[in-house]
C-alpha positions in Angstrom: -57.7 0.2 -27.4 -58.5 1.0 -23.8 -61.4 -0.6 -21.9 -63.0 1.3 -19.2 -64.5 -0.9 -16.5 -67.0 0.7 -14.1 -69.0 -1.0 -11.4 -72.2 1.1 -11.0 -73.9 0.6 -7.6 -77.4 1.9 -8.2 -79.6 2.7 -5.1 -82.0 -0.2 -4.5 -85.5 0.5 -5.9 -84.2 2.9 -8.6 -82.9 0.3 -11.1 -85.7 0.8 -13.6 -85.4 4.6 -13.5 -81.6 4.2 -13.9 -82.0 2.0 -17.0 -84.4 4.6 -18.5 -82.0 7.4 -17.8 -79.1 5.4 -19.2 -80.9 5.1 -22.6 -81.2 8.9 -22.6 -77.5 9.3 -21.6 -76.1 6.7 -24.0 -76.0 9.0 -27.1 -74.0 11.5 -25.1 -71.0 9.2 -24.7 -71.4 7.7 -28.1 -70.9 11.1 -29.7 -67.4 11.6 -28.2 -64.4 11.2 -30.5 -62.4 8.0 -29.7 -65.5 6.2 -28.4 -65.5 2.6 -29.8 -68.5 0.9 -28.1 -70.1 0.0 -24.8 -72.0 -2.7 -23.0 -74.1 -2.4 -19.8 -74.7 -5.6 -17.8 -76.7 -6.3 -14.7 -75.6 -8.5 -11.9 -77.5 -11.7 -11.3 -76.5 -11.9 -7.6 -77.1 -8.2 -6.9 -79.6 -6.6 -9.3 -78.7 -3.1 -8.1 -75.2 -3.5 -9.4 -74.3 -2.8 -13.0 -71.2 -3.3 -15.0 -70.4 -0.7 -17.7 -67.7 -1.5 -20.2 -66.7 1.3 -22.6 -64.0 0.9 -25.3 -62.0 4.0 -26.2 -59.3 4.5 -28.8 -57.0 6.2 -26.2 -57.2 6.8 -22.5 -57.3 10.5 -23.1 -60.5 10.1 -25.1 -62.2 9.2 -21.9 -60.3 11.1 -19.2 -59.9 14.4 -21.1 -62.3 14.2 -24.1 -65.4 12.9 -22.4 -64.9 14.0 -18.9 -64.0 17.5 -20.1 -67.0 17.8 -22.4 -70.4 19.4 -22.0 -71.8 16.0 -22.7 -70.2 14.7 -19.5 -72.0 17.4 -17.5 -75.3 16.1 -19.0 -74.3 12.5 -18.4 -73.6 13.3 -14.7 -76.9 15.1 -14.3 -78.8 12.2 -15.7 -77.0 9.3 -14.0 -74.9 10.2 -11.0 -77.9 10.7 -8.7 -78.5 6.9 -8.9 -75.1 5.9 -7.5 -74.4 5.1 -3.9 -71.5 4.9 -3.3 -69.7 6.4 -6.3 -68.7 4.0 -9.1 -65.4 2.3 -9.2 -63.8 3.1 -12.6 -60.6 1.5 -13.9 -59.0 1.4 -17.3 -57.5 -1.7 -18.9 -55.4 -2.6 -21.9 -55.3 -6.0 -23.6 -52.1 -8.0 -22.8 -53.0 -11.3 -24.7 
């Protein structure tokens, strides 16, 4: 299993709009083969910062499957306007 870790810097003042848009976008990513689950958390210290963790069966399920899909184009349309700067996305694999 691969865990995608994304820090989402949402423009201040747009957090509630982002959360509403995320609920609309969530089924898009959930429909992708290899998707295993996700969680979205909000920073206590910086309420404009969100942590998205997505579990994938394989790295390619995210990098090729999701990012190469029509669902990703819709995801971007719904969510990417909220970010400044662009999210920092990394992939992790369990070692212990």
